[in-house]
C-alpha positions as CSV (number, residue, x, y, z in Angstrom):
1,X,177.3,28.7,-108.8
2,X,180.2,28.3,-110.5
3,X,183.7,30.7,-111.1
4,X,185.2,32.3,-114.1
5,X,188.2,34.6,-114.2
6,X,188.5,36.6,-117.5
7,X,191.8,37.9,-117.9
8,X,192.9,41.1,-120.1
9,X,196.6,41.6,-120.9
10,X,198.1,44.4,-123.1
11,X,201.8,44.1,-123.7
12,X,203.3,46.3,-126.5
13,X,207.2,47.5,-127.0
14,X,208.4,50.7,-126.9
15,X,207.9,53.4,-130.0
16,X,211.5,53.1,-130.7
17,X,211.6,49.2,-131.1
18,X,213.1,47.9,-134.1
19,X,210.5,45.2,-134.2
20,X,206.8,45.5,-133.8
21,X,207.2,49.1,-132.4
22,X,204.3,50.3,-129.4
23,X,202.2,53.4,-129.6
24,X,204.1,54.6,-126.4
25,X,207.5,55.4,-125.7
26,X,208.1,53.0,-122.8
27,X,207.0,49.5,-123.1
28,X,203.4,48.6,-122.1
29,X,202.7,45.1,-120.0
30,X,199.1,45.8,-118.2
31,X,196.8,43.0,-117.0
32,X,193.5,42.8,-115.3
33,X,192.5,39.8,-113.5
34,X,189.3,38.8,-111.1
35,X,187.1,35.9,-110.9
36,X,183.2,36.0,-111.3
37,X,180.6,34.0,-110.3
38,X,177.8,32.9,-112.8
39,X,175.7,30.0,-113.2
40,X,174.5,29.7,-117.1
41,X,176.4,30.1,-120.0
42,X,174.6,30.9,-123.5
43,X,176.5,30.6,-126.5
44,X,175.8,30.9,-130.4
45,X,176.9,31.8,-133.9
46,X,175.1,34.6,-135.3
47,X,175.4,34.6,-139.3
48,X,174.5,37.8,-140.9
49,X,173.8,37.0,-144.5
50,X,174.5,40.6,-145.9
51,X,174.5,44.1,-144.4
52,X,170.5,44.4,-143.8
53,X,170.4,41.2,-141.8
54,X,170.1,42.8,-138.0
55,X,169.7,40.3,-135.3
56,X,168.5,40.9,-131.4
57,X,171.7,39.0,-129.9
58,X,170.8,39.1,-126.2
59,X,167.1,40.1,-124.9
60,X,167.9,41.5,-121.9
61,X,164.7,40.2,-120.3
62,X,165.1,36.7,-121.3
63,X,169.0,36.6,-120.5
64,X,168.7,38.5,-117.4
65,X,164.9,37.2,-116.1
66,X,164.2,41.1,-115.0
67,X,165.4,44.4,-114.7
68,X,166.8,45.6,-111.8
69,X,169.4,47.6,-110.1
70,X,172.7,47.6,-111.4
71,X,174.7,44.5,-110.8
72,X,171.4,42.3,-109.1
73,X,170.6,40.6,-112.4
74,X,172.1,40.5,-116.1
75,X,175.7,38.7,-116.2
76,X,178.8,39.4,-119.0
77,X,179.0,39.2,-122.9
78,X,181.6,37.9,-125.1
79,X,181.7,38.6,-128.8
80,X,184.4,37.6,-131.7
81,X,184.1,38.7,-135.6
82,X,185.3,35.5,-137.5
83,X,184.9,36.9,-140.4
84,X,188.0,37.3,-142.5
85,X,187.0,40.6,-144.1
86,X,183.4,42.0,-142.8
87,X,182.9,44.3,-139.7
88,X,180.3,43.4,-137.2
89,X,178.4,46.4,-135.1
90,X,177.3,45.5,-131.6
91,X,174.6,47.7,-130.5
92,X,171.7,48.5,-128.0
93,X,168.0,48.7,-128.3
94,X,165.1,49.6,-126.1
95,X,163.8,46.4,-124.1
96,X,161.9,44.4,-126.9
97,X,162.5,46.9,-129.7
98,X,162.9,45.4,-133.1
99,X,166.8,44.5,-134.5
100,X,167.4,47.8,-136.3
101,X,170.3,49.1,-138.5
102,X,173.3,50.0,-136.7
103,X,176.1,49.9,-139.3
104,X,174.4,52.9,-141.0
105,X,176.9,55.9,-141.4
106,X,173.9,57.8,-139.6
107,X,174.1,56.0,-136.4
108,X,176.6,57.8,-134.8
109,X,175.6,60.1,-131.8
110,X,175.2,63.2,-133.5
111,X,171.3,63.9,-132.3
112,X,169.4,62.0,-135.1
113,X,169.7,58.5,-134.4
114,X,166.6,56.9,-133.0
115,X,165.9,53.6,-131.2
116,X,169.0,51.2,-131.8
117,X,172.2,53.0,-131.1
118,X,175.8,51.3,-131.9
119,X,178.4,50.8,-129.1
120,X,181.2,49.7,-131.2
121,X,182.3,47.8,-133.9
122,X,184.7,44.9,-134.4
123,X,187.0,44.5,-137.4
124,X,187.7,41.3,-138.7
125,X,189.1,39.0,-135.6
126,X,188.4,41.3,-133.2
127,X,186.6,40.6,-130.2
128,X,185.0,42.6,-127.1
129,X,184.1,41.3,-123.3
130,X,181.6,43.4,-121.6
131,X,178.9,43.6,-118.5
132,X,175.3,43.4,-119.2
133,X,172.8,44.4,-117.2
134,X,169.7,43.1,-119.0
135,X,168.0,46.6,-119.1
136,X,168.0,46.8,-122.9
137,X,169.0,44.6,-125.7
138,X,171.9,44.0,-127.4
139,X,171.9,43.9,-131.1
140,X,174.0,43.0,-133.9
141,X,174.6,44.2,-137.5
142,X,177.1,44.0,-140.1
143,X,178.9,45.5,-143.4
144,X,178.7,42.4,-145.5
145,X,177.6,38.6,-144.6
146,X,179.6,37.8,-141.6
147,X,180.1,35.5,-138.9
148,X,180.0,36.2,-135.2
149,X,180.7,34.4,-132.1
150,X,178.4,35.0,-128.7
151,X,178.7,34.2,-125.4
152,X,176.4,35.2,-122.2
153,X,177.7,34.2,-118.9
154,X,175.2,35.1,-116.3
155,X,175.7,36.1,-112.7
156,X,173.3,34.4,-111.2
């Protein structure tokens, strides 16, 4: 087993600052860090050819080994949109489902979406870190041709 230590740091100036004003009336300095035990790491670079290139990024049963109680299987995912302008969409689909369109405007949680559901969008240069129990598949889509960097750290 190995250890990784993710750290999230959020800082901003007060909203009254003359340079780079922040969103709050006070300066923000928030930091969280925790060591995590992992055993294997997988990484890949996904190239979306166009806005209809839906891809299964991580198959839950494959990377987690099997479904299990929360926190017993799975791991952690890192995503980074490395494209200069396209938006990348990250979503979930039931285990064994096919990659589906999650970039369409109708994928909002309005009760009409079925199958794949969009979790979040990454604009150019944005990134995300999230735990993943492996009970579903993680899928990707994009607004245009784009590139996504993906990492999966297995809990072990």
